[in-house]
N, C-alpha and C positions, 0 to 999 in steps of 0.2 A: 370617162372610163374608156380604156382601150381594149381591143380584142387580143386574145392570145395569138402569137405569131405575127401581129401587125408590125410594120416597120415604122420607127420613129427617129427623129433627130432630137438632140438635147440642147436646150437654150441656156446659155449663161455659164457662170463659174459656180463651183460648189465647194463646200468643206465637209470633211467626214465628221458627222455628228456622233455616230455610235456604231460599234462593230458588234452585231448581234449574232446569235447562233443561226447560221444559214444564209445571212445576207448582211450587207453594209448599208447603213442609212446615211444618205447625203442630204444636206440642207443647202438651199441656194445661198450663195455668198453675195450679199449686196454691199458693194463698196460705198463709202460715204462717211463712216466714222474714221477719224484720223488714226486711231490705234489699229483698227482692223485693216485699213488700207496699207499702213506701214508694214504690218506683218505679212500681208499678201504680196507686197512688192519685194520684201526681203527674202521671203521663202519661195516665192514664185508658185507655179502650179505645174502639175503633170498633165501633159496633153496625151490623150489616148488616140491611137490610130483607129480606123474604122473596123479593123479586125479584132479590136479589144486589146492589142498589145500597146504597151506604154513606151514613151520616150523617156529614158533615164528613170524608170519606175523602180522604187525601192520598197514597195508594199503599201498596203492600206494602213494608215495610222490616224487615230482621232486627231483632228485639228489640221490635217493636210488639206491642201487645195487641189482641185482638179477642174479641168475643162475637158469634157468628153466630146470629141468631134467624130463625126461619121454617122452611119445609120446602124441602129440596133434593133433587135427583135424583142418584142414584149413576151415575157414569160407568163405574167399574170398581172391583174389590175383590179383596183376597186375605185370608189368615188374620189379618193384623195391621193393615193400613191400607186405607182406602177413599178414593178420589178422587171429589170432587164438584165441580160447577161453581158458582162464586160469581161472579156477573156474567159476565165473559168470561174469568175466570181459573180454572184447575184447582187445587184445594187438596186436600192429603193430610191426613186426620184419622185418629187411632187408632180402631179399631173399638169399643173400650170406651166411647168418648165419643159414640156414635151410638145413636139410638133409632128403631126402625122405626115408620113412620106408615102407617095403612091408608087 
């Protein structure tokens, strides 16, 4: 669990699992299966700058791939998930994919 306003970095690539009211849920994307790796390679990913702005960002859509780079601030956290602000959107990330930054 992370503290509110704590700084974190995000590890790995993600896919948009679900767009919920108030936040977007991301799941880690583990390459390995042929079909999912081919989709990842063909569709690519959107890389987010540390200020939350995206390079060639066309919005959040279920199934999109993202690699979030930079340092982000924790909005809230529980034992499993942490919500961070990416641009003006609240995004939910599994805790095991976050690394504390001092």
